[in-house]
N, C-alpha and C positions, 0 to 999 in steps of 0.2 A: 554480578557487583564485583564479585571475586575474581574473574577475568581480565577488570578493566582494570584493576589493583597491580593484579601478576601484573600485564602490560604495561601500566607508571612504574613502576620495578622493575621491569628489565628497560624499561627508556633510560628509565635514572643512567642505572649503572650502567648502561654501554654507550653514555653519552659521560660519564665521567671515567671510565675506561681509555675512552677513546679522546679524552682531551687532549692536544694538544699545549708546550710548554715549552719556553724557552731556557736552557739556564744561565742563569744570570751570570756567571765566571766565562762564560763563552761570548758575553759581547764586549767590542773592542770597539774605542775612536778611532780611526787613521791608524791602526794596525797596532797602537802604543799603549792606550789611554784607557784603563778600567774604568767598570762604573763608578766603584770607590778607589780613591785613588790618594794616599798621604796626599799633603798638601807643599811638601819639599817636594818631591817627587813631581809633583803637578807646576812650581816653579821652576825648578832646571831644565824644562820640558820647554821653557822660554814661549809661553805661548798666550798668558795671562797678559787681556786687554788692562781689566779693573774689577775694582774688590770694591762692594755696593753694600748699604746697608739692606736687612728685608724690607721693601715693600710696605706697608700697611694692607694692603689689596693679600701679603702672607701671610697676614698677621697669623695663622694658626702654624707655622712651622718652627721649628726648633732649631736650626740652624740660625748661627749669627750672621752671617751676611751669606751673599751670593758675588760668583767666582765667573766674570765672564769672560770664555775665551772664543771669538767673532762675537756670534748670536747665543753662543750654545752657552747657556749656564750650569756651574753647580751646586748646592751647596756645601756649602761651609762650614765646621763644626768646629772652634778655636778649640776646644777643653781637652778634645781625640787628636786636632791636625789631621780631619780628614776631609776628604771632602768627596759628594755623593754628586753624579748626574743629578738632573732632573728636567730639562730641555734639550734638546741636541739639531740643532737648525743646521741644512748645510748651507756652506759656504768658501767664502776663502782658506778658512784655518779648518774647519771639519769637511773634508773630501770622500768618507766613507764610514761607515758603521759593516762590522763583522760581526753575524751572530753564525755560531755553530760550523764555522768556516765560508759561510756564503758572504759575500762581499754586495753591500748594499750602499747606494749614492741617489744623485738628484736625478738619475734618470734609470731607477727601478722606479715598476709601475704596480697600481693594484693587482695587475693580473699574475705577476711578478712572486709581489707577497701573498696570493691568494695561492697557489703554486705551491709555495713552503708549508702553509697553512690551512689545509681545505677545511678543517675543519670548524677551526677558532676567527676565519678567515673569510665566509665565504658570500658574505656580502657588505658593502661597505655602508659609511652612515654620514650623513651629513651633521655638523656638529660649528659653531659659532665658539669664538676663543674671546673672552671680551676688550674691547679696545684695540680689536683686529677686524679688518676690513673684508678680510679676504673671504670666498666660500671654503668650507675644510670639510675632503667626508674621512671618516674614520672606519681602525679598527686595531681588532688588539687581542694580547695574547699574555697570559698570566708564565709569571716568572718563576722558577722554582733553582731551589740548591745544587751545587754539583753532586750530593747524598740521596738527592730527588726528593725532597722535602717540598710540596710548594708553598712559594712565598703569597703575602697579600699586596703581590705589586706586581701591576699590568704594564707591557710594552705597548704604546698604545704607537701603532702606522697615521698619518698625516697626511692627505695626497693633494693637490688642487692642479685641475685638471689631469687625473690619471697619476701625475708622475709623486713620486715621495720626496717629503719637503722639511718636515719634521718627523721625531719620535720621541715621546715624552714618558716618563715615569710614571704612572699613575698610582696611587692608594687610596682606599677612602680614608676621609677626615671623618 
C-alpha cells in the first residue's frame, strides 16, 4: 500500500511539474489586439461591428455588454472601460492569433497544436455548442501570468475537420 501511495504521489508531482501553460500576455489577435484591451483602444482600431446587451444565456456574466468584431466577441466592462476576449473565430476580420510568437490561423491543424502542447493536448475531445449544429473537437491549455502564476482560465482550441476554427477563454463558473 505504501508503494502505491508513493507511485501515485510521484505521478501527481510529475504531471503538475510538466503541465504546460500559456502566458496570458503572449496572446495577440491580428498581432495588435490583446486579450484584455482598453475600450478606447479597441474603438481606435475601427474594427467594432456591434455592441449588444448580454444575452439571457450568459446571465452569469458580470460584463455590461458584448462587443463584436466579425464573429469574435469581447465582454465589455463599462465601469473599468476595458474589454476581455471571450470567443475568437477566424473570419474576414480575425485572421491570426499569436501564442508565444507562434502564429495560428484557420489552416492550423490539431497536429500543429498537439506539437505545441503535447502534454495538455495529446488528444481531442468531441463537444457540442448550444445552438450550433457543427461537430467540434477540442483541447485546452491553462493560462498563466507573466510572473508565472497559474490562472483559473483555459484557452480552448476548437477544430472542425481537423482545422482550427475557434478559440475560447474558459473559466469555471
